[in-house]
C-alpha positions, 0 to 999 in steps of 0.5 A: 720088117723082115719081108722089107730087109729080105727085098733090100738085100735082093734089090742091092744084089742089082741082079739083072732082069730079076723078076720076084714071085712073092708067095705067103703059104697060109700054114695046114695043120694037116697031122696035127689036126686029129693030134689037136682034136680038129680034124676036118677043121677046114670043112667047118665054118669056124674053118672056112672064117680062119681061112678066109681070115689067113687069105686077108692076112696074107694079102696084105703082107703081100700088098706090102712086098709089092710096095716095097718092091716097087721102090726098086721097080722090082717086076713080082707076081703074088700068090698065096699058096697053103700048105706046110710052109717049108714044103710048099715053098720048094715044091713052089719053087720047083714048079715055077722053075725059079732060080733062087729061094729067098727067105727072111730068118726070124732067128729062133732059138734052138729050142722053138727051132725044134719044137715048131720047126725052121722054114729056113733050114728045111729049105736050105736041106730039101730045095732043089735049087740055091736058097738065100737067107736074109738076116739083119737089116740092110742099108738100101743102095749099100754095095754088098761084101760076101764071102762064099764057102766052098768045099771045092765040090762039083756042085759047088762049082756050079754055084759060082758058075750060077752066080757069075750067070746072075751077073750081080752088080750090087757087090763091092767084094766077093771072097770065095 
């Protein structure tokens, strides 16, 4: 549902000649491995089975994203990545030369966000590019009304310029 919401929102922006990279990240336990007593988990048969299972889940998720995108005639590539989710997505955006990172929000509560982290929060803080967070359902094909908050800094002015370069056609109104 969250993937569909994000793609619906991006499609409604109607950015000419947009190309999407869909990425699914298999979360690594990394530093938590030793705390959980599963050091070198991925090096044994159970770990390899887990990894194959995660790849299947990722492939199904990407199949679904491509199915939704196809309805909008959106061109895309698919990628299965591994690592700490927010860090891996930020690295991916940087390495791909992407202009924007689009995420859906799971709507974690404040306690859950602190305990297990928030990919969106970390992406907003650390991404070298603009981040779009999709929340709530979007009516496909509906013109969007957006509010762009600015502090009139040089950075915000460059964001307004970037928005103009994207030339989105899906807005009925943008309030700055």
